[in-house]
N, C-alpha and C positions, 0 to 999 in steps of 0.2 A: 494765488499763493498766499499762505498764511505767514504772519510775522509774529515774533515773540520779543518782548523787551524785558530787560533787567535794570532796576534802579538801585544804585547804592547811595543811600541818603546820608548826608552828614549835615552839620548845623548850617554851613554856608553854601556848599555846593552839592549837587547831585550828579553822579556819573550815570549816563544812560547808554546802554548798549542794545542795539536792535539786530536780531539774527533772523534768517529765513528758515524754512522748513528743513533745509539740509544742514543747518548749523553754521552757514557762512555769515560772517559779520557784515552787515549792510551799512550800519552807521554807528559811530561812537561820538558822543558829545558830552560836554560838561556844562551844566546850567545851574542857575541859582535854585536853592531849595524852596521855591515858591510855586504854588499850584499854577499860576499864570504862565510862568516860564516853562514848566513841564508840559502844559497843555499845548503850547506853541509847537513843541517837538512831537508830542504824541498824537495830536489831532491831524497830522499830515495824512491826506487821503491816499498817498502813495503806499502807505503801510496799513493794510487791514489786519489789525492785531487779533490774535486768538487768545493770548494771555499776556498780562503785564505783571511782573512780580516785584515786590519790594519787601524788605526785611522789617519785621515788627520792631518798633523803637519809639523814641519820644516824638518825632515828627510824623510818624507813619499814620496816625489817626487823622490828622488834618489833611495830609496829602491823599490818603485813601478815600476820604469823603469827597474831596474835590474831584478826583479822577473818576470815581463811581458816578457822581452827579453828572459828569460830562458824558456818560455813557460808555466809558472804556472798561474792558474786561480785566479789572485790576484784582490781584490776589495778594493778600498779606501773608507772609511766610513765617513760620515759627523760627525763632532765633537759634535755638540749640541745634535744630535740624540743619539749618543753613550753615552754621559754624562747622558742623561735622563734615558736610560736603565740601566746603570751601577751604578747609585746612590742608588739603592735599596740594594746594597751589604752592609753587616755589616763591614767587614774588607776590606778597599780599599787598595790593594797592587798591584804591577805589575803582580804578579802571578795570583791573582784573576781577574784582568782586562783581562788578556789573556784568562782565562777560559770563562769569560763572552762574549768576542768577538767571541771565537770559537763557543759558544752556539748560539749566534746571527746569525752567518753564517749558522749553521745547521738548525735553525728554519726559516731562511729567513727574520729576523727582522732587516733589515738594510736599510739605504738610501745611495746609492752610490754617490760619488763625481767624477767629471771629473778631471783627472790629466793631465796637459799640458806636452807634450813631450819636450825633450831637444831642438829640432829644433824649435818648436814654441816659447819657452822661449827666445832663442837667437835671433830669428827674431823680437820678440816684443821689446827686448832691443835695437837692432840696429835701428829699425824704430823710436823709441821714443827719442833716444838721438842724439843731433846735432853733437857731436864730440867724438873722442875716449877718450879725457881727462875726459869727463863726465861719460864714461862707467866704469872707474875703481872703483869709490865709489859705484855705483849701483851693479856691479857684486860681490863686496866683502860684500854687505849688509847681505846676509844670513850667511856668515861665521862670520861676526861681531856679529850677533844675537846669534850664538852658542857659541862663544869664549868670549864675553864680549863687552863692549862699545868701547874700544880703541884698535886699531890694528896697529902695526908698519910695515910700508911698505917703504923700501928704506930710512930708518931713518926719515921718515915723518909720523906723527901720524894722522890717519884718525879717527875722532870721530864720534859719532852718527849723527851729522848734515852734515857729508861729507866733512868738511874742514880740 
């Protein structure tokens, strides 16, 4: 029997829903948004996954890369398409979103998004920037988005404009 999983990722926690071929919910759990915590749940040999879906977002690149390296059939789904399918739900919660994503994976109602690998992202940054001094604000930009506008580095504040 094949299983499908839906991951609703937020900054601190990820809701995981696992369904079987018939659409019956087999397991629901909430874990930390760390690759190691997700791998503990998803590498369970009792569930041979056919597809694992997660919505494209800030944390999806890191989670996608870790799950793909572990050999899991992970798919990153376009946000607008996901929103259009999930907006029909009455109660919009992380748990219900994970259920909806798992059902989308089971039914094949998804639009995959290409996720750049770490090597491609580093190559793009190094080609684009003229000096290493410019690389510091750009490489910290995703972290700034997650933690807030201002980040203190070596007693110097980098704000959203990079100064």
